PDB file with SEQRES, HELIX, SHEET and CRYST1 records, atoms N, CA, C and O in Angstrom:
SEQRES   1 A   90  MET SER LEU HIS ALA PHE PHE GLY ASP ASP ALA PRO ALA          
SEQRES   2 A   90  ARG ASN LEU ILE ASP VAL ASP ALA ALA LEU ASP ALA THR          
SEQRES   3 A   90  VAL ALA ILE LEU LYS ASP ARG ARG SER MET ILE SER VAL          
SEQRES   4 A   90  ASP GLU VAL GLN TYR HIS ASP MET LEU ASN HIS PRO VAL          
SEQRES   5 A   90  GLU THR LEU MET LYS LEU ASN TRP PRO ILE ASN ILE LYS          
SEQRES   6 A   90  GLU ALA ALA ARG ILE PRO GLN LYS ARG HIS ALA ARG TYR          
SEQRES   7 A   90  VAL ILE GLU GLY ASN GLU ALA THR PRO PRO ALA SER              
HELIX    1 AA1 LEU A    3  PHE A    7  1                                   5    
HELIX    2 AA2 PRO A   12  ASN A   15  1                                   4    
HELIX    3 AA3 VAL A   19  ASP A   32  1                                  14    
HELIX    4 AA4 TYR A   44  ASN A   49  1                                   6    
HELIX    5 AA5 PRO A   51  LEU A   58  1                                   8    
HELIX    6 AA6 ILE A   64  ALA A   68  1                                   5    
HELIX    7 AA7 LYS A   73  HIS A   75  5                                   3    
CRYST1    1.000    1.000    1.000  90.00  90.00  90.00 P 1           1          
ATOM      1  N   MET A   1      20.791  63.113-194.392  1.00  0.00           N  
ATOM      2  CA  MET A   1      21.550  63.713-195.450  1.00  0.00           C  
ATOM      3  C   MET A   1      22.354  64.881-194.874  1.00  0.00           C  
ATOM      4  O   MET A   1      21.843  65.657-194.066  1.00  0.00           O  
ATOM      5  N   SER A   2      23.589  64.994-195.287  1.00  0.00           N  
ATOM      6  CA  SER A   2      24.438  66.070-194.785  1.00  0.00           C  
ATOM      7  C   SER A   2      24.093  67.386-195.459  1.00  0.00           C  
ATOM      8  O   SER A   2      23.501  67.405-196.538  1.00  0.00           O  
ATOM      9  N   LEU A   3      24.465  68.481-194.819  1.00  0.00           N  
ATOM     10  CA  LEU A   3      24.268  69.806-195.393  1.00  0.00           C  
ATOM     11  C   LEU A   3      25.000  69.909-196.717  1.00  0.00           C  
ATOM     12  O   LEU A   3      24.474  70.479-197.673  1.00  0.00           O  
ATOM     13  N   HIS A   4      26.213  69.363-196.785  1.00  0.00           N  
ATOM     14  CA  HIS A   4      26.997  69.399-198.018  1.00  0.00           C  
ATOM     15  C   HIS A   4      26.297  68.647-199.139  1.00  0.00           C  
ATOM     16  O   HIS A   4      26.228  69.141-200.265  1.00  0.00           O  
ATOM     17  N   ALA A   5      25.783  67.472-198.850  1.00  0.00           N  
ATOM     18  CA  ALA A   5      25.093  66.684-199.868  1.00  0.00           C  
ATOM     19  C   ALA A   5      23.805  67.355-200.317  1.00  0.00           C  
ATOM     20  O   ALA A   5      23.449  67.293-201.493  1.00  0.00           O  
ATOM     21  N   PHE A   6      23.108  67.994-199.391  1.00  0.00           N  
ATOM     22  CA  PHE A   6      21.832  68.632-199.728  1.00  0.00           C  
ATOM     23  C   PHE A   6      22.038  69.874-200.582  1.00  0.00           C  
ATOM     24  O   PHE A   6      21.387  70.024-201.616  1.00  0.00           O  
ATOM     25  N   PHE A   7      22.940  70.778-200.162  1.00  0.00           N  
ATOM     26  CA  PHE A   7      23.101  72.052-200.843  1.00  0.00           C  
ATOM     27  C   PHE A   7      24.181  72.059-201.920  1.00  0.00           C  
ATOM     28  O   PHE A   7      24.160  72.932-202.789  1.00  0.00           O  
ATOM     29  N   GLY A   8      25.118  71.122-201.894  1.00  0.00           N  
ATOM     30  CA  GLY A   8      26.203  71.143-202.860  1.00  0.00           C  
ATOM     31  C   GLY A   8      27.270  72.143-202.452  1.00  0.00           C  
ATOM     32  O   GLY A   8      27.178  72.774-201.399  1.00  0.00           O  
ATOM     33  N   ASP A   9      28.293  72.282-203.306  1.00  0.00           N  
ATOM     34  CA  ASP A   9      29.440  73.118-202.963  1.00  0.00           C  
ATOM     35  C   ASP A   9      29.179  74.613-203.055  1.00  0.00           C  
ATOM     36  O   ASP A   9      29.661  75.370-202.212  1.00  0.00           O  
ATOM     37  N   ASP A  10      28.427  75.059-204.058  1.00  0.00           N  
ATOM     38  CA  ASP A  10      28.345  76.484-204.343  1.00  0.00           C  
ATOM     39  C   ASP A  10      26.998  77.122-204.049  1.00  0.00           C  
ATOM     40  O   ASP A  10      26.794  78.292-204.372  1.00  0.00           O  
ATOM     41  N   ALA A  11      26.089  76.398-203.456  1.00  0.00           N  
ATOM     42  CA  ALA A  11      24.743  76.933-203.219  1.00  0.00           C  
ATOM     43  C   ALA A  11      24.783  78.068-202.201  1.00  0.00           C  
ATOM     44  O   ALA A  11      25.501  77.971-201.205  1.00  0.00           O  
ATOM     45  N   PRO A  12      24.020  79.150-202.432  1.00  0.00           N  
ATOM     46  CA  PRO A  12      24.012  80.251-201.471  1.00  0.00           C  
ATOM     47  C   PRO A  12      23.508  79.833-200.095  1.00  0.00           C  
ATOM     48  O   PRO A  12      23.848  80.471-199.099  1.00  0.00           O  
ATOM     49  N   ALA A  13      22.721  78.798-200.023  1.00  0.00           N  
ATOM     50  CA  ALA A  13      22.195  78.356-198.733  1.00  0.00           C  
ATOM     51  C   ALA A  13      23.296  77.802-197.835  1.00  0.00           C  
ATOM     52  O   ALA A  13      23.108  77.724-196.621  1.00  0.00           O  
ATOM     53  N   ARG A  14      24.432  77.419-198.394  1.00  0.00           N  
ATOM     54  CA  ARG A  14      25.517  76.872-197.571  1.00  0.00           C  
ATOM     55  C   ARG A  14      26.230  77.944-196.777  1.00  0.00           C  
ATOM     56  O   ARG A  14      26.663  77.676-195.656  1.00  0.00           O  
ATOM     57  N   ASN A  15      26.371  79.161-197.316  1.00  0.00           N  
ATOM     58  CA  ASN A  15      27.135  80.164-196.590  1.00  0.00           C  
ATOM     59  C   ASN A  15      26.255  81.126-195.800  1.00  0.00           C  
ATOM     60  O   ASN A  15      26.758  81.845-194.936  1.00  0.00           O  
ATOM     61  N   LEU A  16      24.976  81.156-196.072  1.00  0.00           N  
ATOM     62  CA  LEU A  16      24.004  81.954-195.336  1.00  0.00           C  
ATOM     63  C   LEU A  16      24.367  83.438-195.202  1.00  0.00           C  
ATOM     64  O   LEU A  16      23.976  84.094-194.237  1.00  0.00           O  
ATOM     65  N   ILE A  17      25.117  83.959-196.181  1.00  0.00           N  
ATOM     66  CA  ILE A  17      25.422  85.390-196.174  1.00  0.00           C  
ATOM     67  C   ILE A  17      24.152  86.182-196.467  1.00  0.00           C  
ATOM     68  O   ILE A  17      23.863  87.171-195.794  1.00  0.00           O  
ATOM     69  N   ASP A  18      23.408  85.750-197.456  1.00  0.00           N  
ATOM     70  CA  ASP A  18      22.158  86.403-197.832  1.00  0.00           C  
ATOM     71  C   ASP A  18      21.022  85.444-197.466  1.00  0.00           C  
ATOM     72  O   ASP A  18      20.755  84.490-198.197  1.00  0.00           O  
ATOM     73  N   VAL A  19      20.366  85.692-196.357  1.00  0.00           N  
ATOM     74  CA  VAL A  19      19.358  84.776-195.845  1.00  0.00           C  
ATOM     75  C   VAL A  19      18.208  84.607-196.834  1.00  0.00           C  
ATOM     76  O   VAL A  19      17.730  83.490-197.028  1.00  0.00           O  
ATOM     77  N   ASP A  20      17.753  85.694-197.466  1.00  0.00           N  
ATOM     78  CA  ASP A  20      16.668  85.578-198.442  1.00  0.00           C  
ATOM     79  C   ASP A  20      17.071  84.677-199.609  1.00  0.00           C  
ATOM     80  O   ASP A  20      16.284  83.837-200.045  1.00  0.00           O  
ATOM     81  N   ALA A  21      18.283  84.848-200.112  1.00  0.00           N  
ATOM     82  CA  ALA A  21      18.758  83.998-201.208  1.00  0.00           C  
ATOM     83  C   ALA A  21      18.897  82.553-200.746  1.00  0.00           C  
ATOM     84  O   ALA A  21      18.604  81.621-201.495  1.00  0.00           O  
ATOM     85  N   ALA A  22      19.348  82.373-199.501  1.00  0.00           N  
ATOM     86  CA  ALA A  22      19.493  81.024-198.962  1.00  0.00           C  
ATOM     87  C   ALA A  22      18.146  80.326-198.853  1.00  0.00           C  
ATOM     88  O   ALA A  22      18.016  79.153-199.203  1.00  0.00           O  
ATOM     89  N   LEU A  23      17.147  81.049-198.367  1.00  0.00           N  
ATOM     90  CA  LEU A  23      15.809  80.464-198.244  1.00  0.00           C  
ATOM     91  C   LEU A  23      15.219  80.165-199.619  1.00  0.00           C  
ATOM     92  O   LEU A  23      14.620  79.109-199.822  1.00  0.00           O  
ATOM     93  N   ASP A  24      15.387  81.090-200.561  1.00  0.00           N  
ATOM     94  CA  ASP A  24      14.894  80.858-201.923  1.00  0.00           C  
ATOM     95  C   ASP A  24      15.560  79.628-202.539  1.00  0.00           C  
ATOM     96  O   ASP A  24      14.900  78.811-203.181  1.00  0.00           O  
ATOM     97  N   ALA A  25      16.877  79.505-202.337  1.00  0.00           N  
ATOM     98  CA  ALA A  25      17.604  78.350-202.865  1.00  0.00           C  
ATOM     99  C   ALA A  25      17.130  77.059-202.213  1.00  0.00           C  
ATOM    100  O   ALA A  25      16.980  76.037-202.883  1.00  0.00           O  
ATOM    101  N   THR A  26      16.897  77.105-200.916  1.00  0.00           N  
ATOM    102  CA  THR A  26      16.427  75.920-200.195  1.00  0.00           C  
ATOM    103  C   THR A  26      15.063  75.473-200.705  1.00  0.00           C  
ATOM    104  O   THR A  26      14.847  74.284-200.941  1.00  0.00           O  
ATOM    105  N   VAL A  27      14.142  76.419-200.876  1.00  0.00           N  
ATOM    106  CA  VAL A  27      12.804  76.087-201.381  1.00  0.00           C  
ATOM    107  C   VAL A  27      12.901  75.521-202.792  1.00  0.00           C  
ATOM    108  O   VAL A  27      12.224  74.545-203.114  1.00  0.00           O  
ATOM    109  N   ALA A  28      13.733  76.121-203.632  1.00  0.00           N  
ATOM    110  CA  ALA A  28      13.895  75.620-205.003  1.00  0.00           C  
ATOM    111  C   ALA A  28      14.437  74.196-205.008  1.00  0.00           C  
ATOM    112  O   ALA A  28      13.974  73.356-205.780  1.00  0.00           O  
ATOM    113  N   ILE A  29      15.420  73.922-204.146  1.00  0.00           N  
ATOM    114  CA  ILE A  29      15.991  72.576-204.061  1.00  0.00           C  
ATOM    115  C   ILE A  29      14.931  71.587-203.583  1.00  0.00           C  
ATOM    116  O   ILE A  29      14.806  70.499-204.146  1.00  0.00           O  
ATOM    117  N   LEU A  30      14.174  71.949-202.560  1.00  0.00           N  
ATOM    118  CA  LEU A  30      13.133  71.055-202.045  1.00  0.00           C  
ATOM    119  C   LEU A  30      12.061  70.780-203.085  1.00  0.00           C  
ATOM    120  O   LEU A  30      11.618  69.642-203.234  1.00  0.00           O  
ATOM    121  N   LYS A  31      11.638  71.821-203.810  1.00  0.00           N  
ATOM    122  CA  LYS A  31      10.593  71.642-204.825  1.00  0.00           C  
ATOM    123  C   LYS A  31      11.067  70.766-205.974  1.00  0.00           C  
ATOM    124  O   LYS A  31      10.254  70.135-206.650  1.00  0.00           O  
ATOM    125  N   ASP A  32      12.375  70.722-206.201  1.00  0.00           N  
ATOM    126  CA  ASP A  32      12.933  69.943-207.305  1.00  0.00           C  
ATOM    127  C   ASP A  32      13.147  68.477-206.940  1.00  0.00           C  
ATOM    128  O   ASP A  32      13.384  67.652-207.822  1.00  0.00           O  
ATOM    129  N   ARG A  33      13.067  68.146-205.672  1.00  0.00           N  
ATOM    130  CA  ARG A  33      13.295  66.771-205.233  1.00  0.00           C  
ATOM    131  C   ARG A  33      12.075  65.896-205.534  1.00  0.00           C  
ATOM    132  O   ARG A  33      10.939  66.272-205.244  1.00  0.00           O  
ATOM    133  N   ARG A  34      12.323  64.750-206.106  1.00  0.00           N  
ATOM    134  CA  ARG A  34      11.229  63.828-206.412  1.00  0.00           C  
ATOM    135  C   ARG A  34      10.601  63.237-205.155  1.00  0.00           C  
ATOM    136  O   ARG A  34       9.464  62.766-205.193  1.00  0.00           O  
ATOM    137  N   SER A  35      11.332  63.256-204.041  1.00  0.00           N  
ATOM    138  CA  SER A  35      10.815  62.679-202.803  1.00  0.00           C  
ATOM    139  C   SER A  35       9.826  63.600-202.090  1.00  0.00           C  
ATOM    140  O   SER A  35       9.194  63.184-201.120  1.00  0.00           O  
ATOM    141  N   MET A  36       9.682  64.833-202.550  1.00  0.00           N  
ATOM    142  CA  MET A  36       8.770  65.790-201.919  1.00  0.00           C  
ATOM    143  C   MET A  36       7.400  65.737-202.591  1.00  0.00           C  
ATOM    144  O   MET A  36       7.291  65.827-203.814  1.00  0.00           O  
ATOM    145  N   ILE A  37       6.378  65.591-201.790  1.00  0.00           N  
ATOM    146  CA  ILE A  37       5.010  65.629-202.304  1.00  0.00           C  
ATOM    147  C   ILE A  37       4.607  67.072-202.555  1.00  0.00           C  
ATOM    148  O   ILE A  37       4.009  67.392-203.582  1.00  0.00           O  
ATOM    149  N   SER A  38       4.939  67.941-201.608  1.00  0.00           N  
ATOM    150  CA  SER A  38       4.670  69.367-201.772  1.00  0.00           C  
ATOM    151  C   SER A  38       5.617  70.150-200.865  1.00  0.00           C  
ATOM    152  O   SER A  38       6.160  69.614-199.899  1.00  0.00           O  
ATOM    153  N   VAL A  39       5.800  71.410-201.191  1.00  0.00           N  
ATOM    154  CA  VAL A  39       6.602  72.312-200.373  1.00  0.00           C  
ATOM    155  C   VAL A  39       5.762  73.563-200.166  1.00  0.00           C  
ATOM    156  O   VAL A  39       5.417  74.258-201.121  1.00  0.00           O  
ATOM    157  N   ASP A  40       5.441  73.839-198.923  1.00  0.00           N  
ATOM    158  CA  ASP A  40       4.610  74.997-198.592  1.00  0.00           C  
ATOM    159  C   ASP A  40       5.437  76.012-197.820  1.00  0.00           C  
ATOM    160  O   ASP A  40       6.148  75.663-196.877  1.00  0.00           O  
ATOM    161  N   GLU A  41       5.338  77.265-198.226  1.00  0.00           N  
ATOM    162  CA  GLU A  41       6.043  78.338-197.535  1.00  0.00           C  
ATOM    163  C   GLU A  41       5.084  79.060-196.602  1.00  0.00           C  
ATOM    164  O   GLU A  41       3.959  79.389-196.978  1.00  0.00           O  
ATOM    165  N   VAL A  42       5.545  79.302-195.374  1.00  0.00           N  
ATOM    166  CA  VAL A  42       4.736  79.969-194.361  1.00  0.00           C  
ATOM    167  C   VAL A  42       5.578  81.072-193.735  1.00  0.00           C  
ATOM    168  O   VAL A  42       6.745  80.859-193.409  1.00  0.00           O  
ATOM    169  N   GLN A  43       4.991  82.234-193.570  1.00  0.00           N  
ATOM    170  CA  GLN A  43       5.703  83.314-192.899  1.00  0.00           C  
ATOM    171  C   GLN A  43       5.715  83.044-191.391  1.00  0.00           C  
ATOM    172  O   GLN A  43       4.681  82.745-190.795  1.00  0.00           O  
ATOM    173  N   TYR A  44       6.878  83.152-190.800  1.00  0.00           N  
ATOM    174  CA  TYR A  44       7.074  82.899-189.378  1.00  0.00           C  
ATOM    175  C   TYR A  44       6.108  83.724-188.530  1.00  0.00           C  
ATOM    176  O   TYR A  44       5.450  83.196-187.633  1.00  0.00           O  
ATOM    177  N   HIS A  45       6.027  85.022-188.821  1.00  0.00           N  
ATOM    178  CA  HIS A  45       5.165  85.896-188.014  1.00  0.00           C  
ATOM    179  C   HIS A  45       3.689  85.539-188.181  1.00  0.00           C  
ATOM    180  O   HIS A  45       2.910  85.719-187.245  1.00  0.00           O  
ATOM    181  N   ASP A  46       3.289  85.039-189.346  1.00  0.00           N  
ATOM    182  CA  ASP A  46       1.899  84.608-189.533  1.00  0.00           C  
ATOM    183  C   ASP A  46       1.586  83.398-188.657  1.00  0.00           C  
ATOM    184  O   ASP A  46       0.522  83.316-188.045  1.00  0.00           O  
ATOM    185  N   MET A  47       2.534  82.463-188.608  1.00  0.00           N  
ATOM    186  CA  MET A  47       2.315  81.264-187.803  1.00  0.00           C  
ATOM    187  C   MET A  47       2.264  81.613-186.312  1.00  0.00           C  
ATOM    188  O   MET A  47       1.486  81.017-185.567  1.00  0.00           O  
ATOM    189  N   LEU A  48       3.080  82.567-185.871  1.00  0.00           N  
ATOM    190  CA  LEU A  48       3.060  82.965-184.463  1.00  0.00           C  
ATOM    191  C   LEU A  48       1.820  83.763-184.109  1.00  0.00           C  
ATOM    192  O   LEU A  48       1.231  83.565-183.046  1.00  0.00           O  
ATOM    193  N   ASN A  49       1.419  84.668-185.001  1.00  0.00           N  
ATOM    194  CA  ASN A  49       0.309  85.575-184.694  1.00  0.00           C  
ATOM    195  C   ASN A  49      -1.066  85.014-185.031  1.00  0.00           C  
ATOM    196  O   ASN A  49      -2.049  85.356-184.373  1.00  0.00           O  
ATOM    197  N   HIS A  50      -1.149  84.165-186.039  1.00  0.00           N  
ATOM    198  CA  HIS A  50      -2.443  83.641-186.499  1.00  0.00           C  
ATOM    199  C   HIS A  50      -2.296  82.168-186.907  1.00  0.00           C  
ATOM    200  O   HIS A  50      -2.489  81.832-188.075  1.00  0.00           O  
ATOM    201  N   PRO A  51      -1.957  81.292-185.959  1.00  0.00           N  
ATOM    202  CA  PRO A  51      -1.677  79.905-186.335  1.00  0.00           C  
ATOM    203  C   PRO A  51      -2.860  79.167-186.955  1.00  0.00           C  
ATOM    204  O   PRO A  51      -2.671  78.413-187.910  1.00  0.00           O  
ATOM    205  N   VAL A  52      -4.064  79.360-186.444  1.00  0.00           N  
ATOM    206  CA  VAL A  52      -5.218  78.638-186.997  1.00  0.00           C  
ATOM    207  C   VAL A  52      -5.454  79.045-188.453  1.00  0.00           C  
ATOM    208  O   VAL A  52      -5.595  78.190-189.327  1.00  0.00           O  
ATOM    209  N   GLU A  53      -5.496  80.340-188.702  1.00  0.00           N  
ATOM    210  CA  GLU A  53      -5.749  80.827-190.059  1.00  0.00           C  
ATOM    211  C   GLU A  53      -4.635  80.398-191.014  1.00  0.00           C  
ATOM    212  O   GLU A  53      -4.897  80.018-192.155  1.00  0.00           O  
ATOM    213  N   THR A  54      -3.393  80.462-190.537  1.00  0.00           N  
ATOM    214  CA  THR A  54      -2.255  80.088-191.378  1.00  0.00           C  
ATOM    215  C   THR A  54      -2.315  78.605-191.729  1.00  0.00           C  
ATOM    216  O   THR A  54      -2.102  78.233-192.883  1.00  0.00           O  
ATOM    217  N   LEU A  55      -2.600  77.763-190.752  1.00  0.00           N  
ATOM    218  CA  LEU A  55      -2.691  76.325-191.014  1.00  0.00           C  
ATOM    219  C   LEU A  55      -3.881  75.979-191.895  1.00  0.00           C  
ATOM    220  O   LEU A  55      -3.797  75.066-192.717  1.00  0.00           O  
ATOM    221  N   MET A  56      -4.976  76.687-191.735  1.00  0.00           N  
ATOM    222  CA  MET A  56      -6.153  76.420-192.568  1.00  0.00           C  
ATOM    223  C   MET A  56      -5.850  76.682-194.041  1.00  0.00           C  
ATOM    224  O   MET A  56      -6.324  75.948-194.908  1.00  0.00           O  
ATOM    225  N   LYS A  57      -5.070  77.713-194.331  1.00  0.00           N  
ATOM    226  CA  LYS A  57      -4.726  78.041-195.718  1.00  0.00           C  
ATOM    227  C   LYS A  57      -3.893  76.943-196.375  1.00  0.00           C  
ATOM    228  O   LYS A  57      -3.914  76.802-197.598  1.00  0.00           O  
ATOM    229  N   LEU A  58      -3.165  76.171-195.586  1.00  0.00           N  
ATOM    230  CA  LEU A  58      -2.309  75.126-196.137  1.00  0.00           C  
ATOM    231  C   LEU A  58      -3.093  73.903-196.594  1.00  0.00           C  
ATOM    232  O   LEU A  58      -2.626  73.139-197.439  1.00  0.00           O  
ATOM    233  N   ASN A  59      -4.289  73.720-196.032  1.00  0.00           N  
ATOM    234  CA  ASN A  59      -5.139  72.595-196.402  1.00  0.00           C  
ATOM    235  C   ASN A  59      -4.452  71.246-196.149  1.00  0.00           C  
ATOM    236  O   ASN A  59      -4.587  70.313-196.941  1.00  0.00           O  
ATOM    237  N   TRP A  60      -3.717  71.158-195.038  1.00  0.00           N  
ATOM    238  CA  TRP A  60      -3.075  69.902-194.668  1.00  0.00           C  
ATOM    239  C   TRP A  60      -4.076  69.010-193.947  1.00  0.00           C  
ATOM    240  O   TRP A  60      -4.974  69.518-193.275  1.00  0.00           O  
ATOM    241  N   PRO A  61      -3.944  67.697-194.070  1.00  0.00           N  
ATOM    242  CA  PRO A  61      -4.852  66.778-193.375  1.00  0.00           C  
ATOM    243  C   PRO A  61      -4.428  66.560-191.919  1.00  0.00           C  
ATOM    244  O   PRO A  61      -4.013  65.466-191.536  1.00  0.00           O  
ATOM    245  N   ILE A  62      -4.541  67.619-191.123  1.00  0.00           N  
ATOM    246  CA  ILE A  62      -4.142  67.560-189.714  1.00  0.00           C  
ATOM    247  C   ILE A  62      -5.244  68.146-188.855  1.00  0.00           C  
ATOM    248  O   ILE A  62      -6.167  68.785-189.360  1.00  0.00           O  
ATOM    249  N   ASN A  63      -5.145  67.926-187.563  1.00  0.00           N  
ATOM    250  CA  ASN A  63      -6.052  68.555-186.616  1.00  0.00           C  
ATOM    251  C   ASN A  63      -5.532  69.980-186.393  1.00  0.00           C  
ATOM    252  O   ASN A  63      -4.585  70.188-185.635  1.00  0.00           O  
ATOM    253  N   ILE A  64      -6.147  70.943-187.048  1.00  0.00           N  
ATOM    254  CA  ILE A  64      -5.669  72.326-187.041  1.00  0.00           C  
ATOM    255  C   ILE A  64      -5.685  72.929-185.642  1.00  0.00           C  
ATOM    256  O   ILE A  64      -4.730  73.601-185.253  1.00  0.00           O  
ATOM    257  N   LYS A  65      -6.733  72.706-184.892  1.00  0.00           N  
ATOM    258  CA  LYS A  65      -6.802  73.287-183.548  1.00  0.00           C  
ATOM    259  C   LYS A  65      -5.692  72.748-182.657  1.00  0.00           C  
ATOM    260  O   LYS A  65      -5.100  73.491-181.874  1.00  0.00           O  
ATOM    261  N   GLU A  66      -5.414  71.464-182.775  1.00  0.00           N  
ATOM    262  CA  GLU A  66      -4.337  70.865-181.987  1.00  0.00           C  
ATOM    263  C   GLU A  66      -2.976  71.419-182.425  1.00  0.00           C  
ATOM    264  O   GLU A  66      -2.155  71.789-181.585  1.00  0.00           O  
ATOM    265  N   ALA A  67      -2.742  71.475-183.728  1.00  0.00           N  
ATOM    266  CA  ALA A  67      -1.464  71.967-184.251  1.00  0.00           C  
ATOM    267  C   ALA A  67      -1.262  73.448-183.944  1.00  0.00           C  
ATOM    268  O   ALA A  67      -0.131  73.881-183.719  1.00  0.00           O  
ATOM    269  N   ALA A  68      -2.331  74.224-183.933  1.00  0.00           N  
ATOM    270  CA  ALA A  68      -2.236  75.666-183.692  1.00  0.00           C  
ATOM    271  C   ALA A  68      -1.826  76.000-182.269  1.00  0.00           C  
ATOM    272  O   ALA A  68      -1.427  77.130-181.989  1.00  0.00           O  
ATOM    273  N   ARG A  69      -1.921  75.034-181.371  1.00  0.00           N  
ATOM    274  CA  ARG A  69      -1.511  75.279-179.979  1.00  0.00           C  
ATOM    275  C   ARG A  69       0.007  75.252-179.823  1.00  0.00           C  
ATOM    276  O   ARG A  69       0.527  75.727-178.813  1.00  0.00           O  
ATOM    277  N   ILE A  70       0.722  74.709-180.796  1.00  0.00           N  
ATOM    278  CA  ILE A  70       2.169  74.535-180.677  1.00  0.00           C  
ATOM    279  C   ILE A  70       2.944  75.847-180.836  1.00  0.00           C  
ATOM    280  O   ILE A  70       3.746  76.165-179.958  1.00  0.00           O  
ATOM    281  N   PRO A  71       2.748  76.630-181.912  1.00  0.00           N  
ATOM    282  CA  PRO A  71       3.535  77.868-182.036  1.00  0.00           C  
ATOM    283  C   PRO A  71       3.133  78.889-180.975  1.00  0.00           C  
ATOM    284  O   PRO A  71       1.968  79.277-180.886  1.00  0.00           O  
ATOM    285  N   GLN A  72       4.094  79.316-180.181  1.00  0.00           N  
ATOM    286  CA  GLN A  72       3.829  80.298-179.128  1.00  0.00           C  
ATOM    287  C   GLN A  72       4.949  81.328-179.135  1.00  0.00           C  
ATOM    288  O   GLN A  72       6.128  80.982-179.198  1.00  0.00           O  
ATOM    289  N   LYS A  73       4.565  82.592-179.069  1.00  0.00           N  
ATOM    290  CA  LYS A  73       5.559  83.670-179.113  1.00  0.00           C  
ATOM    291  C   LYS A  73       6.599  83.535-178.016  1.00  0.00           C  
ATOM    292  O   LYS A  73       7.765  83.868-178.232  1.00  0.00           O  
ATOM    293  N   ARG A  74       6.211  83.062-176.861  1.00  0.00           N  
ATOM    294  CA  ARG A  74       7.163  82.976-175.751  1.00  0.00           C  
ATOM    295  C   ARG A  74       8.273  81.965-176.022  1.00  0.00           C  
ATOM    296  O   ARG A  74       9.330  82.028-175.393  1.00  0.00           O  
ATOM    297  N   HIS A  75       8.048  81.034-176.949  1.00  0.00           N  
ATOM    298  CA  HIS A  75       9.061  80.042-177.302  1.00  0.00           C  
ATOM    299  C   HIS A  75       9.856  80.435-178.540  1.00  0.00           C  
ATOM    300  O   HIS A  75      10.801  79.741-178.917  1.00  0.00           O  
ATOM    301  N   ALA A  76       9.482  81.535-179.172  1.00  0.00           N  
ATOM    302  CA  ALA A  76      10.163  81.956-180.399  1.00  0.00           C  
ATOM    303  C   ALA A  76      11.587  82.391-180.083  1.00  0.00           C  
ATOM    304  O   ALA A  76      11.828  83.084-179.095  1.00  0.00           O  
ATOM    305  N   ARG A  77      12.525  81.980-180.927  1.00  0.00           N  
ATOM    306  CA  ARG A  77      13.913  82.402-180.719  1.00  0.00           C  
ATOM    307  C   ARG A  77      14.082  83.861-181.080  1.00  0.00           C  
ATOM    308  O   ARG A  77      14.872  84.566-180.452  1.00  0.00           O  
ATOM    309  N   TYR A  78      13.350  84.328-182.085  1.00  0.00           N  
ATOM    310  CA  TYR A  78      13.428  85.726-182.496  1.00  0.00           C  
ATOM    311  C   TYR A  78      12.048  86.224-182.874  1.00  0.00           C  
ATOM    312  O   TYR A  78      11.247  85.488-183.450  1.00  0.00           O  
ATOM    313  N   VAL A  79      11.780  87.458-182.553  1.00  0.00           N  
ATOM    314  CA  VAL A  79      10.543  88.115-182.960  1.00  0.00           C  
ATOM    315  C   VAL A  79      10.915  89.438-183.604  1.00  0.00           C  
ATOM    316  O   VAL A  79      11.971  89.999-183.312  1.00  0.00           O  
ATOM    317  N   ILE A  80      10.062  89.933-184.470  1.00  0.00           N  
ATOM    318  CA  ILE A  80      10.331  91.191-185.148  1.00  0.00           C  
ATOM    319  C   ILE A  80       9.871  92.350-184.280  1.00  0.00           C  
ATOM    320  O   ILE A  80       8.702  92.432-183.903  1.00  0.00           O  
ATOM    321  N   GLU A  81      10.779  93.223-183.974  1.00  0.00           N  
ATOM    322  CA  GLU A  81      10.485  94.457-183.230  1.00  0.00           C  
ATOM    323  C   GLU A  81      10.964  95.591-184.113  1.00  0.00           C  
ATOM    324  O   GLU A  81      12.170  95.799-184.250  1.00  0.00           O  
ATOM    325  N   GLY A  82      10.044  96.328-184.713  1.00  0.00           N  
ATOM    326  CA  GLY A  82      10.453  97.360-185.659  1.00  0.00           C  
ATOM    327  C   GLY A  82      11.030  96.700-186.881  1.00  0.00           C  
ATOM    328  O   GLY A  82      10.365  95.879-187.513  1.00  0.00           O  
ATOM    329  N   ASN A  83      12.247  97.038-187.228  1.00  0.00           N  
ATOM    330  CA  ASN A  83      12.904  96.445-188.405  1.00  0.00           C  
ATOM    331  C   ASN A  83      13.970  95.426-188.055  1.00  0.00           C  
ATOM    332  O   ASN A  83      14.673  94.936-188.939  1.00  0.00           O  
ATOM    333  N   GLU A  84      14.099  95.099-186.770  1.00  0.00           N  
ATOM    334  CA  GLU A  84      15.149  94.185-186.362  1.00  0.00           C  
ATOM    335  C   GLU A  84      14.569  92.929-185.721  1.00  0.00           C  
ATOM    336  O   GLU A  84      13.549  92.977-185.034  1.00  0.00           O  
ATOM    337  N   ALA A  85      15.234  91.816-185.957  1.00  0.00           N  
ATOM    338  CA  ALA A  85      14.871  90.568-185.291  1.00  0.00           C  
ATOM    339  C   ALA A  85      15.616  90.544-183.954  1.00  0.00           C  
ATOM    340  O   ALA A  85      16.842  90.657-183.921  1.00  0.00           O  
ATOM    341  N   THR A  86      14.892  90.399-182.880  1.00  0.00           N  
ATOM    342  CA  THR A  86      15.509  90.392-181.564  1.00  0.00           C  
ATOM    343  C   THR A  86      14.989  89.219-180.760  1.00  0.00           C  
ATOM    344  O   THR A  86      13.879  88.744-180.999  1.00  0.00           O  
ATOM    345  N   PRO A  87      15.786  88.745-179.801  1.00  0.00           N  
ATOM    346  CA  PRO A  87      15.284  87.670-178.941  1.00  0.00           C  
ATOM    347  C   PRO A  87      14.065  88.162-178.167  1.00  0.00           C  
ATOM    348  O   PRO A  87      14.002  89.339-177.813  1.00  0.00           O  
ATOM    349  N   PRO A  88      13.095  87.286-177.896  1.00  0.00           N  
ATOM    350  CA  PRO A  88      11.924  87.700-177.136  1.00  0.00           C  
ATOM    351  C   PRO A  88      12.288  88.071-175.702  1.00  0.00           C  
ATOM    352  O   PRO A  88      13.277  87.582-175.155  1.00  0.00           O  
ATOM    353  N   ALA A  89      11.492  88.924-175.110  1.00  0.00           N  
ATOM    354  CA  ALA A  89      11.709  89.303-173.704  1.00  0.00           C  
ATOM    355  C   ALA A  89      11.454  88.109-172.816  1.00  0.00           C  
ATOM    356  O   ALA A  89      10.540  87.324-173.071  1.00  0.00           O  
ATOM    357  N   SER A  90      12.248  87.966-171.783  1.00  0.00           N  
ATOM    358  CA  SER A  90      12.102  86.814-170.867  1.00  0.00           C  
ATOM    359  C   SER A  90      11.017  87.063-169.856  1.00  0.00           C  
ATOM    360  O   SER A  90      10.754  86.209-169.010  1.00  0.00           O  
TER     361      SER A  90                                                      
END                                                                             
C-alpha cells in the first residue's frame, strides 16, 4: 500500500511536521483498520533499555528471550541524550 493510500491527502502523518500528531494519527488509522488484530504502542527507549520487560508486557505469543536479543543500542539510529535525539556514538 502506498503512503498516499494509507494516510490520505490531508492526514498529519503525511507531512510529518508534528511527529507526535503524525504518530497519533498513524496509530488511530491502524486501530481503525479491520485487517488489524491489535495495535500495540511501545516506547523506543523502553525497548532499547529493557527489551525483555517491554516484550513481556505485550503478551505476544513469541519467544521473548530470543526477540529481546534484537534491539541493541549500538544499532539505534537515534538515542535520547538530554532533550535531543542524536545519532549514537560510533
